C-alpha positions in Angstrom: -24.3 -74.2 21.1 -24.9 -71.2 23.3 -21.2 -70.9 23.8 -20.6 -70.8 20.0 -23.2 -68.1 19.6 -21.7 -66.1 22.4 -18.2 -66.3 20.8 -19.7 -65.4 17.4 -21.4 -62.4 18.9 -18.2 -61.2 20.6 -16.3 -61.6 17.3 -19.0 -59.6 15.4 -18.8 -56.8 18.1 -15.0 -56.7 17.8 -15.2 -56.5 14.0 -17.8 -53.7 14.3 -15.4 -51.8 16.5 -12.5 -52.2 14.2 -14.1 -51.7 10.8 -15.3 -48.1 11.3 -11.7 -47.2 12.1 -10.6 -48.9 8.9 -13.2 -47.1 6.9 -12.4 -43.7 8.3 -8.6 -43.7 8.7 -7.1 -40.7 10.3 -6.2 -37.8 7.9 -3.9 -37.8 6.1 -3.5 -41.3 4.9 -1.6 -40.5 1.7 0.7 -37.8 0.2 -0.5 -34.2 -0.1 0.2 -31.8 -3.0 1.2 -28.2 -2.3 0.7 -26.0 -5.4 2.9 -22.9 -5.8 1.7 -20.4 -8.4 5.2 -19.0 -9.0 8.5 -20.4 -10.3 11.0 -22.6 -8.5 13.8 -20.7 -6.7 11.8 -17.5 -5.9 10.7 -16.2 -2.5 7.2 -17.8 -2.7 8.7 -21.1 -3.7 11.1 -20.9 -0.7 8.3 -20.2 1.8 6.2 -23.0 0.3 9.0 -25.5 0.6 9.9 -24.8 4.2 6.2 -25.0 5.2 5.9 -28.3 3.2 9.0 -29.7 5.0 7.5 -28.8 8.4 4.1 -30.2 7.4 5.8 -33.5 6.5 7.2 -33.8 10.0 3.9 -33.0 11.6 1.5 -35.0 9.4 3.8 -37.9 8.7 3.0 -37.9 5.0 5.0 -36.6 2.0 4.2 -33.1 0.8 4.8 -32.8 -2.9 5.5 -29.2 -4.0 4.3 -28.5 -7.5 5.0 -25.2 -9.3 2.1 -24.3 -11.6 3.2 -21.0 -13.2 1.7 -18.8 -15.9 -0.9 -16.1 -16.5 0.7 -13.8 -13.9 -0.2 -16.2 -11.2 -3.7 -17.1 -12.5 -2.8 -20.7 -13.5 -1.5 -21.8 -10.1 -4.2 -20.0 -8.1 -6.9 -21.5 -10.3 -5.4 -25.0 -9.9 -5.7 -24.6 -6.1 -9.3 -23.4 -6.3 -10.3 -26.1 -8.8 -8.9 -29.1 -6.8 -11.1 -31.4 -4.8 -11.7 -30.1 -1.2 -10.4 -33.4 0.3 -7.3 -32.1 2.1 -4.9 -33.6 -0.4 -4.4 -30.4 -2.3 -3.2 -27.3 -0.6 -1.6 -24.2 -2.0 0.3 -21.1 -1.2 -1.9 -18.1 -2.0 -0.2 -14.8 -2.6 -0.9 -11.1 -2.7 -1.8 -11.2 -6.4 -5.1 -12.9 -5.6 -6.4 -9.5 -4.6 -5.1 -7.9 -7.8 -5.8 -10.3 -10.7 -9.5 -9.9 -10.7 -9.3 -6.1 -10.9 -6.8 -6.4 -13.8 -9.4 -8.4 -15.7 -7.2 -11.6 -15.6 -9.6 -13.9 -13.7 -12.7 -13.9 -11.6 -10.9 -15.6 -8.7 -10.8 -13.9 -5.3 -10.0 -15.0 -1.7 -13.6 -16.2 -1.3 -12.8 -19.1 -3.7 -10.6 -20.8 -1.0 -10.7 -22.3 2.5 -8.2 -19.9 4.3 -5.9 -21.8 6.7 -3.2 -19.3 7.8 -1.4 -16.2 6.8 2.3 -17.1 7.1 4.4 -14.2 5.9 4.1 -10.4 5.2 6.7 -8.1 3.7 5.7 -4.6 4.4 6.1 -1.9 1.7 8.7 0.7 2.4 9.4 4.0 0.7 13.0 5.2 0.0 15.0 8.2 -1.2 18.7 8.6 -1.7 20.6 9.5 1.4 21.5 12.9 -0.1 17.9 13.7 -1.1 16.6 17.0 0.1 13.4 15.1 1.1 14.0 14.0 4.7 10.6 12.7 5.8 7.4 11.1 4.5 5.6 14.4 5.1 8.1 16.3 3.0 7.6 13.7 0.3 3.8 14.2 0.3 4.3 18.0 0.3 6.6 17.8 -2.7 4.2 15.5 -4.6 1.3 17.9 -3.8 3.3 20.9 -4.9 4.3 19.5 -8.2 2.2 16.4 -9.2 4.0 14.1 -11.5 7.4 15.8 -11.2 8.8 13.2 -8.8 9.5 9.8 -10.3 9.4 6.4 -8.5 10.2 2.8 -9.3 10.6 -0.7 -7.8 8.5 -3.0 -9.9 6.4 -3.2 -13.1 3.4 -1.1 -13.7 0.6 -2.3 -11.4 2.9 -4.4 -9.3 2.6 -4.7 -5.6 5.1 -2.0 -4.7 3.6 0.4 -7.3 0.1 -0.1 -5.8 1.5 0.3 -2.2 2.8 3.7 -3.1 -0.5 4.6 -4.9 -2.6 3.5 -1.9 -0.5 5.7 0.4 -0.9 8.7 -1.9 -4.7 8.2 -2.2 -5.1 7.8 1.5 -3.4 11.2 1.9 -5.9 12.9 -0.6 -3.5 12.9 -3.5 -3.9 11.3 -7.0 -2.5 7.8 -7.2 -0.1 9.1 -9.9 1.0 12.2 -8.0 4.4 10.5 -8.0 5.0 9.3 -11.6 5.8 5.5 -11.8 8.7 4.3 -13.9 8.3 0.5 -14.5 11.3 -1.8 -13.7 11.9 -5.5 -13.6 12.0 -5.4 -9.8 13.4 -3.7 -6.8 17.1 -4.2 -7.7 17.0 -2.3 -11.0 14.7 0.3 -9.4 17.3 0.9 -6.7 20.1 1.1 -9.3 18.0 3.7 -11.1 17.6 5.6 -7.8 21.4 5.6 -7.2 22.0 6.8 -10.8 19.5 9.7 -10.3 17.0 8.3 -12.8 14.2 8.3 -10.2 13.7 10.1 -6.9 11.9 7.4 -4.9 11.8 3.7 -4.7 8.9 1.6 -3.3 9.9 -2.0 -2.2 10.5 -4.0 0.9 13.2 -3.3 3.5 15.1 -6.5 2.9 15.4 -5.7 -0.8 17.2 -2.5 0.0 19.1 -3.8 3.1 22.6 -3.6 1.6 22.1 0.0 0.4 20.7 1.0 3.8 23.6 -0.6 5.6 26.0 1.2 3.2 24.3 4.5 4.0 23.2 5.1 0.4 19.4 5.1 0.7 17.1 6.3 3.5 13.8 4.6 4.3 11.2 7.3 5.0 8.3 5.1 5.9 7.2 1.5 6.5 3.6 0.6 5.6 3.4 -2.1 8.3 1.7 -2.6 11.6 4.8 -3.3 13.6 8.4 -2.1 13.6 10.9 -4.0 11.4 13.1 -6.4 13.3 16.3 -5.2 11.6 15.4 -1.5 11.1 13.1 -0.7 14.0 13.5 3.0 13.7 11.8 3.3 10.3 8.6 5.3 11.0 5.3 3.4 10.6 2.3 4.9 8.8 -0.9 5.6 10.7 -3.9 6.8 8.7 -6.3 9.6 9.7 -8.5 7.1 11.6 -5.6 6.0 13.7 -5.3 2.7 11.9 -1.8 1.3 11.2 -1.4 -0.1 7.8 -0.2 -3.4 6.4 0.5 -2.7 2.7 2.9 -5.1 1.0 3.5 -8.6 -0.3 2.1 -11.6 1.6 1.8 -15.3 1.5 -0.7 -17.7 3.1 -1.8 -21.3 2.9 -5.2 -22.2 1.7 -7.2 -25.2 0.5 -10.0 -25.4 -2.1 -13.3 -24.0 -0.9 -15.5 -26.5 1.0 -12.8 -28.3 3.0 -14.4 -30.3 5.8 -14.2 -28.7 9.3 -12.2 -31.5 10.8 -9.5 -31.2 8.2 -9.6 -27.4 8.3 -9.1 -27.4 12.1 -6.3 -29.9 12.0 -4.4 -28.1 9.2 -4.9 -24.7 10.8 -3.6 -25.8 14.1 -0.6 -27.5 12.5 0.3 -24.4 10.5 0.1 -22.3 13.7 2.5 -24.7 15.3 4.8 -24.4 12.3 4.7 -20.6 12.4 5.6 -20.5 16.0 8.4 -23.1 15.6 12.1 -22.2 15.6 12.7 -23.8 12.2 10.2 -21.5 10.4 11.1 -18.4 12.4 14.8 -19.0 11.7 14.0 -19.4 8.0 12.1 -16.1 7.9 14.9 -14.2 9.7 17.6 -15.7 7.5 15.8 -14.5 4.4 14.7 -11.2 5.7 11.0 -12.2 5.3 8.4 -10.6 7.6 6.8 -12.7 10.3 3.1 -12.1 10.4 0.5 -14.7 11.3 -3.3 -14.7 11.0 -5.6 -17.6 11.8 -8.1 -18.9 9.2 -10.9 -16.4 10.1 -8.6 -13.4 10.2 -6.8 -14.5 7.0 -10.1 -14.6 5.2 -10.9 -11.0 6.4 -7.4 -9.9 5.5 -7.8 -11.1 1.9 -11.1 -9.3 1.6 -9.7 -6.1 3.0 -6.7 -6.2 0.6 -8.9 -7.0 -2.3 -11.0 -3.8 -1.6 -7.9 -1.7 -1.2 -6.4 -2.9 -4.5 -9.6 -2.0 -6.3 -9.2 1.6 -5.2 -5.5 1.8 -5.9 -5.7 0.2 -9.3 -8.5 2.5 -10.3 -6.4 5.5 -9.0 -3.5 4.6 -11.4 -5.8 3.7 -14.3 -5.2 0.0 -14.6 -8.4 -1.4 -13.2 -10.6 -3.2 -15.8 
């Protein structure tokens, strides 16, 4: 009788040891959804898909990439923020999260997410034609100051990231945000074509977007609004403001989860994303596409988003598009 009781006790103890593990299986135990607020085939989609592929290898679960487009990025960003904070919905958050609220499109901001990692940054560069009489960033500022509105620039639509990057630089140098008049375009490529044709004097976009024209000796980058030299064009001057701070103005992409993600999952995902960023596969992808490699951990990514949000508020007000 005592032996039977002893065996029963041992069985109960073994069950007690096993059941908690069954009740609390290691995360993740099922597929994860990665929301992309922009269309398939674009740069953001490409970054999201390489990260998703690397996450699958690390987490041993499928990562389903879902493009939720519309509302100038609002639909997808809202879908990320509105999902359950259970680790099974992640998203790629882009530079527009710092712009949409000030344009009156949504109340969303970076504070509506659990930041995990900044994974990419494409710094804003400023170009003129190779035959332009303007040979430096200082000469461009002097010309804009001497004749406000005479010079024309392009590279994206009104209020787009490259427009605001130029406006921020002008404002930081005590000039009106429209001291160089903006001519809207459907992107960097048509803006550069207009530059070549003489329709505008300046283009604001990323270095990779103008790479072929730089290589051909047709355009000259005057300035890079980034905190480190470009890997392909390291001689392009960087901008340092009056306080001695080097800028990071440009387009960026990071991974976030809905606000309230538990610490254990936050820590695991953040560590996994850092491993992916440092890995050869991801670095080779960035290099092959001309994307900038810039990482920030979850704490610094949150600060980064807040800083960019504040900067866009100033720039959008300076060009008259803040609501």
